[in-house]
C-alpha positions, 0 to 999 in steps of 0.5 A: 808907580803905585796906582789906585783907580776910582770910578765916579758918577752922580753921588757927590755925598758919597764921593766926598766921604770916599775922598776924605777917607782916601786922604787919611790913608797911611802912605797915600802920597806914594800913590797915583790916582786915576779917576774915571767919571761919568758925565752929568754931575758937576759937583762930583767932577769938582770934588775930583779936581780938588784932590790935592793930597796925591798925584792924579789924572781925571778922565771925564767920559764924553758920554755915559758908558755905564758901570761895567764899561767905566770900571773896565776903562779905569782898571785897564788905565791903571795897568798901563802904569803899574803891574799891581792896581787897587780899585775903589768906587764912589761908595767904598771908603778906604780904611786908614791902613788899607794901603799897608794891607794891599802892600803886604798882599802884593809882596806875599801873594804876587807869585802865588798862582792860587791867589787871583785877587785881593779884597779889603772888605769883610763883613764880620766882627773879628771874634767876640772873644779875643778879637784883637788877635784877629786884627792883623790876620788874613785868609783865603776865600774862594770868591771874588768881592768887588768892594775895594780890590786889587790884582796883578797885571797878569791876572788882569790880562785874563780878566780883560779878555773875558770882561762882561760889559752887560751888567755883570762884570763881577759875576763873570769874574767870580763864576767864570774867570776866577776858576778855583782860585782865591781872593785874600781877605782881612778878618778885620775889614780895611774898607767900608761900603757906604752905598745905601742910596742910588746904587744899581742892585741894592735897597736900604734893607739889603744894604743894612743887612748885607753890606754895611759893616758896623765894625772895621779898621776905622772903628778902633785905635789900631793899624799895621803893615804886618799881616799873617795868613791864618 
């Protein structure tokens, strides 16, 4: 089973945009969605229950767990059903060929022990000159980026044992668990960060400067399932 996990809380305006983008992903009908929702916003809950373009399971936490714990529970649930799981949050919009990108990376890097995670995000215009050349290119990055990411069950078992439940799970993965291994990233972003308001660690100024990507896969008339590492 191919799985996507998604964590939601109290931003229905973002949740709707993420779900709308997810519905437009090529091949989405082949995936099973596991949604973990923090309690408190009925509109978010209703949006999740209304998803009809793919199979789904909805979990509403009995009490608020916090971002770190909710993400842990969601991703772990994904790995109960699959050995390769994609995770997105309520402010990460998938691009139209994001699943083709993740499928390529699964096939290409599953048995490459130097690759720890796959990331769909990249804040960069491909190249000002000959930029179309970079639309299908990927590269290795010595980092962990938590915005639209995937990994395999064997890597998850490492992550799970050392998870930081105290406001820093992504830092723990990047600085401790990853060691000297890489993430794979696309030159042209296959997801978009829209979380300007209501985030945990971001102001509007930081969002505009460091997060929002004006040029990504949905900016252009292009999609592919065939990628090349540079």
